[in-house]
N, CA, C and O atoms as CSV, one atom per row, in Angstrom:
chain,resi,resn,atom,element,x,y,z
A,1,MET,N,N,105.032,100.004,103.419
A,1,MET,CA,C,103.591,100.024,103.508
A,1,MET,C,C,103.022,98.624,103.308
A,1,MET,O,O,102.238,98.135,104.121
A,2,THR,N,N,103.432,97.987,102.210
A,2,THR,CA,C,102.951,96.641,101.936
A,2,THR,C,C,103.380,95.687,103.040
A,2,THR,O,O,102.645,94.769,103.403
A,3,GLU,N,N,104.586,95.915,103.573
A,3,GLU,CA,C,105.074,95.061,104.651
A,3,GLU,C,C,104.145,95.147,105.861
A,3,GLU,O,O,103.863,94.133,106.499
A,4,THR,N,N,103.674,96.339,106.176
A,4,THR,CA,C,102.760,96.496,107.305
A,4,THR,C,C,101.471,95.734,107.061
A,4,THR,O,O,100.981,95.043,107.955
A,5,LEU,N,N,100.918,95.849,105.866
A,5,LEU,CA,C,99.695,95.102,105.557
A,5,LEU,C,C,99.935,93.605,105.595
A,5,LEU,O,O,99.086,92.849,106.068
A,6,GLU,N,N,101.092,93.170,105.095
A,6,GLU,CA,C,101.395,91.736,105.131
A,6,GLU,C,C,101.538,91.259,106.572
A,6,GLU,O,O,101.067,90.177,106.923
A,7,ASN,N,N,102.189,92.067,107.403
A,7,ASN,CA,C,102.318,91.711,108.823
A,7,ASN,C,C,100.949,91.649,109.482
A,7,ASN,O,O,100.661,90.726,110.244
A,8,PHE,N,N,100.117,92.622,109.192
A,8,PHE,CA,C,98.766,92.650,109.750
A,8,PHE,C,C,98.001,91.410,109.326
A,8,PHE,O,O,97.363,90.755,110.150
A,9,THR,N,N,98.065,91.082,108.031
A,9,THR,CA,C,97.353,89.912,107.524
A,9,THR,C,C,97.860,88.638,108.178
A,9,THR,O,O,97.070,87.791,108.594
A,10,ARG,N,N,99.178,88.502,108.270
A,10,ARG,CA,C,99.759,87.301,108.873
A,10,ARG,C,C,99.332,87.161,110.329
A,10,ARG,O,O,98.972,86.072,110.774
A,11,ILE,N,N,99.372,88.250,111.057
A,11,ILE,CA,C,98.987,88.203,112.465
A,11,ILE,C,C,97.502,87.926,112.612
A,11,ILE,O,O,97.098,87.143,113.473
A,12,MET,N,N,96.684,88.560,111.781
A,12,MET,CA,C,95.249,88.335,111.880
A,12,MET,C,C,94.872,86.903,111.513
A,12,MET,O,O,93.893,86.372,112.037
A,13,GLU,N,N,95.630,86.274,110.625
A,13,GLU,CA,C,95.357,84.868,110.318
A,13,GLU,C,C,95.555,84.007,111.552
A,13,GLU,O,O,94.877,82.997,111.735
A,14,ASP,N,N,96.489,84.416,112.395
A,14,ASP,CA,C,96.750,83.684,113.630
A,14,ASP,C,C,95.853,84.149,114.767
A,14,ASP,O,O,95.827,83.523,115.826
A,15,TYR,N,N,95.123,85.231,114.563
A,15,TYR,CA,C,94.291,85.795,115.627
A,15,TYR,C,C,93.235,84.814,116.105
A,15,TYR,O,O,93.044,84.641,117.308
A,16,GLU,N,N,92.551,84.174,115.173
A,16,GLU,CA,C,91.561,83.173,115.564
A,16,GLU,C,C,92.312,81.935,116.036
A,16,GLU,O,O,92.951,81.259,115.230
A,17,PRO,N,N,92.246,81.632,117.306
A,17,PRO,CA,C,93.016,80.509,117.826
A,17,PRO,C,C,92.584,79.179,117.210
A,17,PRO,O,O,91.400,78.924,116.985
A,18,LYS,N,N,93.565,78.363,116.953
A,18,LYS,CA,C,93.305,77.017,116.449
A,18,LYS,C,C,92.767,76.179,117.608
A,18,LYS,O,O,93.126,76.404,118.764
A,19,GLN,N,N,91.920,75.229,117.298
A,19,GLN,CA,C,91.305,74.433,118.360
A,19,GLN,C,C,92.326,73.608,119.131
A,19,GLN,O,O,92.123,73.321,120.311
A,20,LYS,N,N,93.408,73.229,118.491
A,20,LYS,CA,C,94.382,72.375,119.162
A,20,LYS,C,C,95.361,73.156,120.024
A,20,LYS,O,O,96.113,72.553,120.789
A,21,GLN,N,N,95.374,74.475,119.922
A,21,GLN,CA,C,96.291,75.259,120.732
A,21,GLN,C,C,95.861,75.186,122.192
A,21,GLN,O,O,94.673,75.190,122.514
A,22,GLU,N,N,96.856,75.120,123.055
A,22,GLU,CA,C,96.554,74.974,124.470
A,22,GLU,C,C,96.277,76.311,125.146
A,22,GLU,O,O,95.618,76.350,126.185
A,23,THR,N,N,96.768,77.406,124.575
A,23,THR,CA,C,96.621,78.705,125.221
A,23,THR,C,C,96.086,79.742,124.227
A,23,THR,O,O,96.790,80.701,123.912
A,24,PRO,N,N,94.873,79.572,123.733
A,24,PRO,CA,C,94.360,80.505,122.726
A,24,PRO,C,C,94.219,81.932,123.249
A,24,PRO,O,O,94.432,82.883,122.497
A,25,LYS,N,N,93.864,82.101,124.525
A,25,LYS,CA,C,93.731,83.457,125.066
A,25,LYS,C,C,95.081,84.146,125.124
A,25,LYS,O,O,95.192,85.327,124.792
A,26,LEU,N,N,96.107,83.422,125.540
A,26,LEU,CA,C,97.448,83.993,125.590
A,26,LEU,C,C,97.922,84.350,124.181
A,26,LEU,O,O,98.528,85.404,123.984
A,27,ASN,N,N,97.655,83.493,123.208
A,27,ASN,CA,C,98.043,83.775,121.829
A,27,ASN,C,C,97.339,85.015,121.306
A,27,ASN,O,O,97.948,85.821,120.602
A,28,THR,N,N,96.071,85.178,121.636
A,28,THR,CA,C,95.322,86.356,121.214
A,28,THR,C,C,95.939,87.617,121.806
A,28,THR,O,O,96.091,88.621,121.109
A,29,ILE,N,N,96.293,87.572,123.077
A,29,ILE,CA,C,96.904,88.732,123.731
A,29,ILE,C,C,98.259,89.039,123.109
A,29,ILE,O,O,98.562,90.200,122.834
A,30,ILE,N,N,99.070,88.026,122.884
A,30,ILE,CA,C,100.393,88.228,122.285
A,30,ILE,C,C,100.259,88.829,120.890
A,30,ILE,O,O,100.995,89.753,120.543
A,31,ASN,N,N,99.334,88.319,120.092
A,31,ASN,CA,C,99.143,88.863,118.747
A,31,ASN,C,C,98.671,90.313,118.795
A,31,ASN,O,O,99.099,91.125,117.975
A,32,PHE,N,N,97.805,90.647,119.730
A,32,PHE,CA,C,97.366,92.023,119.878
A,32,PHE,C,C,98.543,92.927,120.235
A,32,PHE,O,O,98.673,94.020,119.685
A,33,LEU,N,N,99.391,92.482,121.141
A,33,LEU,CA,C,100.547,93.288,121.531
A,33,LEU,C,C,101.511,93.465,120.359
A,33,LEU,O,O,102.128,94.521,120.220
A,34,LYS,N,N,101.644,92.448,119.523
A,34,LYS,CA,C,102.463,92.578,118.306
A,34,LYS,C,C,101.873,93.641,117.386
A,34,LYS,O,O,102.604,94.463,116.833
A,35,LEU,N,N,100.559,93.625,117.225
A,35,LEU,CA,C,99.900,94.628,116.393
A,35,LEU,C,C,100.100,96.028,116.972
A,35,LEU,O,O,100.345,96.974,116.224
A,36,LYS,N,N,100.001,96.169,118.282
A,36,LYS,CA,C,100.231,97.468,118.919
A,36,LYS,C,C,101.642,97.962,118.622
A,36,LYS,O,O,101.842,99.142,118.335
A,37,ASN,N,N,102.609,97.071,118.687
A,37,ASN,CA,C,103.995,97.441,118.410
A,37,ASN,C,C,104.152,97.907,116.961
A,37,ASN,O,O,104.830,98.901,116.701
A,38,ILE,N,N,103.539,97.204,116.031
A,38,ILE,CA,C,103.614,97.593,114.619
A,38,ILE,C,C,102.980,98.969,114.421
A,38,ILE,O,O,103.544,99.820,113.734
A,39,THR,N,N,101.819,99.186,115.017
A,39,THR,CA,C,101.113,100.456,114.800
A,39,THR,C,C,101.817,101.633,115.461
A,39,THR,O,O,101.678,102.767,115.003
A,40,ASN,N,N,102.562,101.389,116.517
A,40,ASN,CA,C,103.300,102.474,117.152
A,40,ASN,C,C,104.369,103.038,116.219
A,40,ASN,O,O,104.830,104.164,116.407
A,41,GLN,N,N,104.758,102.262,115.222
A,41,GLN,CA,C,105.748,102.714,114.245
A,41,GLN,C,C,105.083,103.400,113.046
A,41,GLN,O,O,105.773,103.800,112.107
A,42,GLN,N,N,103.759,103.541,113.066
A,42,GLN,CA,C,103.019,104.100,111.936
A,42,GLN,C,C,102.464,105.500,112.220
A,42,GLN,O,O,101.537,105.934,111.536
A,43,GLU,N,N,102.993,106.198,113.187
A,43,GLU,CA,C,102.458,107.504,113.584
A,43,GLU,C,C,102.429,108.494,112.424
A,43,GLU,O,O,101.467,109.251,112.289
A,44,ASP,N,N,103.461,108.504,111.588
A,44,ASP,CA,C,103.489,109.441,110.466
A,44,ASP,C,C,102.383,109.136,109.455
A,44,ASP,O,O,101.787,110.057,108.896
A,45,ILE,N,N,102.108,107.871,109.218
A,45,ILE,CA,C,101.039,107.485,108.288
A,45,ILE,C,C,99.686,107.877,108.875
A,45,ILE,O,O,98.821,108.396,108.170
A,46,ILE,N,N,99.513,107.625,110.160
A,46,ILE,CA,C,98.252,107.985,110.820
A,46,ILE,C,C,98.017,109.488,110.712
A,46,ILE,O,O,96.919,109.918,110.361
A,47,ASN,N,N,99.027,110.280,111.008
A,47,ASN,CA,C,98.880,111.738,110.960
A,47,ASN,C,C,98.656,112.244,109.540
A,47,ASN,O,O,97.947,113.230,109.339
A,48,THR,N,N,99.252,111.583,108.561
A,48,THR,CA,C,99.121,112.017,107.176
A,48,THR,C,C,97.745,111.695,106.600
A,48,THR,O,O,97.205,112.487,105.827
A,49,TYR,N,N,97.170,110.552,106.959
A,49,TYR,CA,C,95.958,110.077,106.294
A,49,TYR,C,C,94.693,110.101,107.142
A,49,TYR,O,O,93.646,109.645,106.683
A,50,THR,N,N,94.759,110.618,108.364
A,50,THR,CA,C,93.548,110.768,109.160
A,50,THR,C,C,93.406,112.220,109.582
A,50,THR,O,O,94.383,112.968,109.621
A,51,GLU,N,N,92.179,112.609,109.896
A,51,GLU,CA,C,91.937,113.972,110.345
A,51,GLU,C,C,90.704,114.029,111.236
A,51,GLU,O,O,89.843,113.150,111.208
A,52,ARG,N,N,90.652,115.096,112.025
A,52,ARG,CA,C,89.471,115.395,112.840
A,52,ARG,C,C,89.011,116.794,112.447
A,52,ARG,O,O,89.796,117.742,112.436
A,53,ASN,N,N,87.738,116.901,112.127
A,53,ASN,CA,C,87.173,118.175,111.717
A,53,ASN,C,C,85.752,118.226,112.280
A,53,ASN,O,O,84.952,117.323,112.040
A,54,LYS,N,N,85.450,119.265,113.015
A,54,LYS,CA,C,84.130,119.366,113.653
A,54,LYS,C,C,82.993,119.332,112.637
A,54,LYS,O,O,81.861,118.995,112.985
A,55,LYS,N,N,83.286,119.679,111.385
A,55,LYS,CA,C,82.258,119.705,110.349
A,55,LYS,C,C,82.054,118.338,109.691
A,55,LYS,O,O,81.117,118.155,108.915
A,56,ILE,N,N,82.925,117.388,110.000
A,56,ILE,CA,C,82.823,116.052,109.409
A,56,ILE,C,C,82.576,115.041,110.520
A,56,ILE,O,O,83.380,114.906,111.442
A,57,ARG,N,N,81.465,114.339,110.423
A,57,ARG,CA,C,81.111,113.275,111.381
A,57,ARG,C,C,81.196,113.744,112.827
A,57,ARG,O,O,81.646,113.002,113.701
A,58,ASN,N,N,80.767,114.969,113.077
A,58,ASN,CA,C,80.746,115.546,114.428
A,58,ASN,C,C,82.105,115.515,115.114
A,58,ASN,O,O,82.188,115.330,116.328
A,59,GLY,N,N,83.153,115.692,114.350
A,59,GLY,CA,C,84.495,115.763,114.920
A,59,GLY,C,C,85.176,114.432,115.149
A,59,GLY,O,O,86.268,114.387,115.715
A,60,ARG,N,N,84.552,113.348,114.719
A,60,ARG,CA,C,85.198,112.031,114.855
A,60,ARG,C,C,86.379,111.954,113.898
A,60,ARG,O,O,86.393,112.646,112.880
A,61,THR,N,N,87.341,111.145,114.199
A,61,THR,CA,C,88.471,110.941,113.306
A,61,THR,C,C,87.996,110.190,112.068
A,61,THR,O,O,87.281,109.193,112.168
A,62,VAL,N,N,88.407,110.684,110.898
A,62,VAL,CA,C,88.061,110.057,109.627
A,62,VAL,C,C,89.302,109.949,108.764
A,62,VAL,O,O,90.323,110.579,109.039
A,63,ILE,N,N,89.204,109.144,107.718
A,63,ILE,CA,C,90.263,109.073,106.722
A,63,ILE,C,C,90.173,110.345,105.891
A,63,ILE,O,O,89.088,110.719,105.445
A,64,LYS,N,N,91.296,111.008,105.681
A,64,LYS,CA,C,91.283,112.283,104.949
A,64,LYS,C,C,90.611,112.124,103.596
A,64,LYS,O,O,90.819,111.140,102.887
A,65,GLY,N,N,89.798,113.122,103.257
A,65,GLY,CA,C,89.114,113.135,101.978
A,65,GLY,C,C,87.870,112.265,101.933
A,65,GLY,O,O,87.258,112.101,100.878
A,66,THR,N,N,87.492,111.701,103.094
A,66,THR,CA,C,86.311,110.834,103.162
A,66,THR,C,C,85.516,111.169,104.420
A,66,THR,O,O,85.900,112.035,105.206
A,67,ARG,N,N,84.415,110.473,104.592
A,67,ARG,CA,C,83.637,110.534,105.829
A,67,ARG,C,C,83.720,109.178,106.546
A,67,ARG,O,O,82.898,108.867,107.408
A,68,ILE,N,N,84.703,108.400,106.181
A,68,ILE,CA,C,84.854,107.029,106.694
A,68,ILE,C,C,85.762,107.036,107.916
A,68,ILE,O,O,86.872,107.566,107.877
A,69,THR,N,N,85.276,106.439,109.002
A,69,THR,CA,C,86.077,106.366,110.225
A,69,THR,C,C,87.007,105.155,110.170
A,69,THR,O,O,86.728,104.180,109.473
A,70,PRO,N,N,88.114,105.226,110.910
A,70,PRO,CA,C,88.996,104.062,110.999
A,70,PRO,C,C,88.277,102.818,111.533
A,70,PRO,O,O,88.585,101.696,111.130
A,71,GLU,N,N,87.327,103.025,112.433
A,71,GLU,CA,C,86.583,101.891,112.980
A,71,GLU,C,C,85.772,101.190,111.895
A,71,GLU,O,O,85.626,99.967,111.916
A,72,GLU,N,N,85.244,101.965,110.947
A,72,GLU,CA,C,84.490,101.367,109.845
A,72,GLU,C,C,85.400,100.541,108.946
A,72,GLU,O,O,84.986,99.509,108.417
A,73,ILE,N,N,86.633,100.989,108.773
A,73,ILE,CA,C,87.592,100.192,107.997
A,73,ILE,C,C,87.848,98.872,108.711
A,73,ILE,O,O,87.910,97.821,108.072
A,74,MET,N,N,87.997,98.918,110.029
A,74,MET,CA,C,88.237,97.680,110.777
A,74,MET,C,C,87.057,96.722,110.674
A,74,MET,O,O,87.255,95.509,110.616
A,75,LEU,N,N,85.845,97.238,110.650
A,75,LEU,CA,C,84.679,96.367,110.476
A,75,LEU,C,C,84.722,95.672,109.114
A,75,LEU,O,O,84.369,94.498,109.000
A,76,ILE,N,N,85.154,96.397,108.087
A,76,ILE,CA,C,85.274,95.791,106.754
A,76,ILE,C,C,86.407,94.771,106.739
A,76,ILE,O,O,86.293,93.732,106.090
A,77,VAL,N,N,87.501,95.058,107.450
A,77,VAL,CA,C,88.605,94.085,107.533
A,77,VAL,C,C,88.112,92.804,108.193
A,77,VAL,O,O,88.404,91.708,107.714
A,78,LYS,N,N,87.370,92.933,109.284
A,78,LYS,CA,C,86.814,91.739,109.951
A,78,LYS,C,C,85.904,90.975,108.994
A,78,LYS,O,O,85.981,89.750,108.897
A,79,GLU,N,N,85.043,91.704,108.290
A,79,GLU,CA,C,84.150,91.069,107.322
A,79,GLU,C,C,84.949,90.357,106.233
A,79,GLU,O,O,84.586,89.259,105.809
A,80,ALA,N,N,86.028,90.977,105.785
A,80,ALA,CA,C,86.865,90.363,104.749
A,80,ALA,C,C,87.464,89.059,105.263
A,80,ALA,O,O,87.447,88.049,104.559
A,81,PHE,N,N,87.993,89.071,106.485
A,81,PHE,CA,C,88.570,87.842,107.047
A,81,PHE,C,C,87.496,86.773,107.241
A,81,PHE,O,O,87.754,85.587,107.037
A,82,ASP,N,N,86.291,87.192,107.636
A,82,ASP,CA,C,85.186,86.250,107.777
A,82,ASP,C,C,84.818,85.612,106.435
A,82,ASP,O,O,84.305,84.494,106.390
A,83,ASN,N,N,85.085,86.335,105.340
A,83,ASN,CA,C,84.805,85.837,103.989
A,83,ASN,C,C,86.043,85.232,103.326
A,83,ASN,O,O,86.117,85.141,102.101
A,84,ASN,N,N,87.014,84.818,104.146
A,84,ASN,CA,C,88.219,84.124,103.686
A,84,ASN,C,C,89.089,84.948,102.751
A,84,ASN,O,O,89.768,84.389,101.890
A,85,VAL,N,N,89.081,86.256,102.904
A,85,VAL,CA,C,90.031,87.104,102.185
A,85,VAL,C,C,91.300,87.077,103.020
A,85,VAL,O,O,91.311,87.560,104.152
A,86,ASN,N,N,92.363,86.518,102.471
A,86,ASN,CA,C,93.552,86.316,103.300
A,86,ASN,C,C,94.854,86.730,102.625
A,86,ASN,O,O,95.917,86.194,102.939
A,87,ASP,N,N,94.774,87.668,101.712
A,87,ASP,CA,C,96.008,88.183,101.125
A,87,ASP,C,C,95.865,89.692,100.959
A,87,ASP,O,O,94.758,90.205,100.795
A,88,VAL,N,N,96.981,90.391,101.003
A,88,VAL,CA,C,96.980,91.848,101.031
A,88,VAL,C,C,96.244,92.442,99.834
A,88,VAL,O,O,95.426,93.347,99.999
A,89,ALA,N,N,96.522,91.946,98.641
A,89,ALA,CA,C,95.883,92.484,97.432
A,89,ALA,C,C,94.368,92.281,97.492
A,89,ALA,O,O,93.603,93.184,97.151
A,90,GLN,N,N,93.938,91.099,97.924
A,90,GLN,CA,C,92.503,90.824,98.043
A,90,GLN,C,C,91.866,91.707,99.109
A,90,GLN,O,O,90.754,92.200,98.924
A,91,LEU,N,N,92.564,91.906,100.220
A,91,LEU,CA,C,92.041,92.742,101.297
A,91,LEU,C,C,91.847,94.181,100.809
A,91,LEU,O,O,90.800,94.785,101.045
A,92,CYS,N,N,92.851,94.720,100.134
A,92,CYS,CA,C,92.740,96.091,99.613
A,92,CYS,C,C,91.601,96.196,98.606
A,92,CYS,O,O,90.839,97.163,98.622
A,93,LYS,N,N,91.489,95.211,97.741
A,93,LYS,CA,C,90.416,95.223,96.743
A,93,LYS,C,C,89.056,95.168,97.438
A,93,LYS,O,O,88.136,95.896,97.064
A,94,TYR,N,N,88.932,94.316,98.436
A,94,TYR,CA,C,87.681,94.172,99.182
A,94,TYR,C,C,87.280,95.494,99.830
A,94,TYR,O,O,86.121,95.904,99.752
A,95,ILE,N,N,88.239,96.157,100.467
A,95,ILE,CA,C,87.952,97.435,101.125
A,95,ILE,C,C,87.570,98.486,100.091
A,95,ILE,O,O,86.624,99.246,100.299
A,96,LYS,N,N,88.298,98.533,98.979
A,96,LYS,CA,C,88.002,99.523,97.932
A,96,LYS,C,C,86.630,99.281,97.303
A,96,LYS,O,O,85.970,100.228,96.876
A,97,GLU,N,N,86.199,98.022,97.243
A,97,GLU,CA,C,84.850,97.729,96.734
A,97,GLU,C,C,83.786,98.285,97.674
A,97,GLU,O,O,82.760,98.794,97.224
A,98,GLN,N,N,84.031,98.187,98.974
A,98,GLN,CA,C,83.076,98.675,99.964
A,98,GLN,C,C,83.112,100.203,100.071
A,98,GLN,O,O,82.081,100.855,100.238
A,99,TYR,N,N,84.319,100.751,99.971
A,99,TYR,CA,C,84.525,102.194,100.120
A,99,TYR,C,C,85.407,102.697,98.975
A,99,TYR,O,O,86.624,102.784,99.138
A,100,PRO,N,N,84.826,103.028,97.831
A,100,PRO,CA,C,85.623,103.484,96.680
A,100,PRO,C,C,86.488,104.717,96.959
A,100,PRO,O,O,87.493,104.927,96.280
A,101,SER,N,N,86.112,105.529,97.943
A,101,SER,CA,C,86.921,106.714,98.244
A,101,SER,C,C,88.224,106.370,98.976
A,101,SER,O,O,89.102,107.220,99.123
A,102,ILE,N,N,88.342,105.133,99.428
A,102,ILE,CA,C,89.616,104.678,99.993
A,102,ILE,C,C,90.468,104.243,98.804
A,102,ILE,O,O,90.373,103.111,98.330
A,103,ASP,N,N,91.298,105.164,98.336
A,103,ASP,CA,C,91.971,104.953,97.064
A,103,ASP,C,C,93.448,104.594,97.171
A,103,ASP,O,O,94.162,104.587,96.168
A,104,SER,N,N,93.908,104.296,98.387
A,104,SER,CA,C,95.315,103.903,98.520
A,104,SER,C,C,95.501,102.958,99.702
A,104,SER,O,O,94.720,102.957,100.653
A,105,LYS,N,N,96.549,102.162,99.614
A,105,LYS,CA,C,96.889,101.252,100.711
A,105,LYS,C,C,97.237,102.044,101.965
A,105,LYS,O,O,96.978,101.604,103.085
A,106,GLU,N,N,97.828,103.217,101.762
A,106,GLU,CA,C,98.226,104.031,102.893
A,106,GLU,C,C,97.017,104.431,103.751
A,106,GLU,O,O,97.109,104.460,104.978
A,107,LYS,N,N,95.900,104.734,103.110
A,107,LYS,CA,C,94.693,105.083,103.859
A,107,LYS,C,C,94.181,103.882,104.641
A,107,LYS,O,O,93.694,104.022,105.763
A,108,ILE,N,N,94.294,102.713,104.047
A,108,ILE,CA,C,93.881,101.490,104.737
A,108,ILE,C,C,94.766,101.253,105.956
A,108,ILE,O,O,94.270,100.982,107.049
A,109,VAL,N,N,96.078,101.358,105.760
A,109,VAL,CA,C,97.016,101.165,106.866
A,109,VAL,C,C,96.770,102.202,107.957
A,109,VAL,O,O,96.798,101.873,109.143
A,110,ALA,N,N,96.530,103.443,107.566
A,110,ALA,CA,C,96.266,104.493,108.557
A,110,ALA,C,C,95.028,104.163,109.381
A,110,ALA,O,O,95.039,104.318,110.602
A,111,GLY,N,N,93.958,103.709,108.724
A,111,GLY,CA,C,92.735,103.361,109.442
A,111,GLY,C,C,92.934,102.203,110.396
A,111,GLY,O,O,92.501,102.248,111.547
A,112,ILE,N,N,93.593,101.164,109.908
A,112,ILE,CA,C,93.856,99.987,110.753
A,112,ILE,C,C,94.761,100.373,111.922
A,112,ILE,O,O,94.482,100.040,113.074
A,113,SER,N,N,95.836,101.073,111.613
A,113,SER,CA,C,96.798,101.455,112.650
A,113,SER,C,C,96.162,102.357,113.701
A,113,SER,O,O,96.379,102.169,114.898
A,114,TYR,N,N,95.384,103.327,113.259
A,114,TYR,CA,C,94.720,104.238,114.195
A,114,TYR,C,C,93.824,103.458,115.153
A,114,TYR,O,O,93.868,103.671,116.364
A,115,THR,N,N,93.021,102.567,114.613
A,115,THR,CA,C,92.079,101.830,115.456
A,115,THR,C,C,92.800,100.952,116.473
A,115,THR,O,O,92.427,100.911,117.645
A,116,ILE,N,N,93.826,100.258,116.021
A,116,ILE,CA,C,94.581,99.398,116.945
A,116,ILE,C,C,95.292,100.241,117.993
A,116,ILE,O,O,95.311,99.898,119.175
A,117,GLN,N,N,95.875,101.347,117.546
A,117,GLN,CA,C,96.598,102.216,118.468
A,117,GLN,C,C,95.674,102.794,119.538
A,117,GLN,O,O,96.091,102.954,120.685
A,118,LYS,N,N,94.449,103.103,119.188
A,118,LYS,CA,C,93.510,103.702,120.132
A,118,LYS,C,C,92.803,102.674,121.015
A,118,LYS,O,O,92.126,103.047,121.973
A,119,THR,N,N,92.950,101.408,120.709
A,119,THR,CA,C,92.331,100.362,121.522
A,119,THR,C,C,93.046,100.286,122.865
A,119,THR,O,O,94.271,100.177,122.918
A,120,ASN,N,N,92.293,100.343,123.927
A,120,ASN,CA,C,92.850,100.283,125.267
A,120,ASN,C,C,93.373,98.870,125.527
A,120,ASN,O,O,92.612,97.902,125.532
A,121,THR,N,N,94.667,98.772,125.740
A,121,THR,CA,C,95.315,97.469,125.906
A,121,THR,C,C,94.774,96.718,127.113
A,121,THR,O,O,94.470,95.529,127.013
A,122,LEU,N,N,94.651,97.380,128.231
A,122,LEU,CA,C,94.181,96.706,129.443
A,122,LEU,C,C,92.759,96.190,129.267
A,122,LEU,O,O,92.463,95.056,129.643
A,123,LYS,N,N,91.871,97.009,128.697
A,123,LYS,CA,C,90.499,96.568,128.467
A,123,LYS,C,C,90.473,95.383,127.513
A,123,LYS,O,O,89.703,94.444,127.711
A,124,PHE,N,N,91.312,95.421,126.476
A,124,PHE,CA,C,91.361,94.312,125.524
A,124,PHE,C,C,91.785,93.026,126.229
A,124,PHE,O,O,91.149,91.984,126.063
A,125,ILE,N,N,92.858,93.100,127.014
A,125,ILE,CA,C,93.375,91.904,127.700
A,125,ILE,C,C,92.338,91.357,128.680
A,125,ILE,O,O,92.111,90.148,128.727
A,126,ILE,N,N,91.716,92.225,129.453
A,126,ILE,CA,C,90.684,91.771,130.394
A,126,ILE,C,C,89.534,91.144,129.628
A,126,ILE,O,O,89.009,90.110,130.040
A,127,GLY,N,N,89.130,91.763,128.507
A,127,GLY,CA,C,88.060,91.196,127.677
A,127,GLY,C,C,88.391,89.804,127.184
A,127,GLY,O,O,87.528,88.926,127.173
A,128,VAL,N,N,89.637,89.592,126.774
A,128,VAL,CA,C,90.049,88.261,126.304
A,128,VAL,C,C,90.000,87.268,127.455
A,128,VAL,O,O,89.507,86.152,127.292
A,129,ILE,N,N,90.502,87.659,128.600
A,129,ILE,CA,C,90.564,86.748,129.749
A,129,ILE,C,C,89.177,86.322,130.204
A,129,ILE,O,O,88.954,85.153,130.519
A,130,ILE,N,N,88.229,87.285,130.240
A,130,ILE,CA,C,86.902,86.904,130.720
A,130,ILE,C,C,85.965,86.492,129.581
A,130,ILE,O,O,84.813,86.129,129.817
A,131,GLY,N,N,86.469,86.551,128.349
A,131,GLY,CA,C,85.708,86.003,127.242
A,131,GLY,C,C,84.766,86.944,126.519
A,131,GLY,O,O,83.826,86.489,125.867
A,132,ILE,N,N,84.995,88.250,126.620
A,132,ILE,CA,C,84.148,89.212,125.899
A,132,ILE,C,C,84.673,89.339,124.474
A,132,ILE,O,O,85.876,89.486,124.257
A,133,LYS,N,N,83.755,89.282,123.499
A,133,LYS,CA,C,84.181,89.425,122.101
A,133,LYS,C,C,83.904,90.806,121.600
A,133,LYS,O,O,84.195,91.114,120.445
């Protein structure tokens, strides 16, 4: 579990291309594909810690035991990286401060993995190529 978060953190640190890199768009695509590969190995965590229930958030996928969507976790992760949170323990603490009902690393990994897994790869790559953020 911690390894997945560490991998995610390491890859996300490289996500923002350095100005001196010659191929920042290619690096962004490669890092996204690495994340997709990692999340494809997290299916059991996703199934264990996420759920869909018509009575919760109109049937949207949420983290079990909460009303928090995986997409909302990703927004907090982006905010954390924007605020220079760059280590797994700090990231988990940051998310738990924003969402106290997220009480385990596994729920965080499930939210991150679900969102990345559901992201359309082709749309992401085209967005990077034409410059959509």
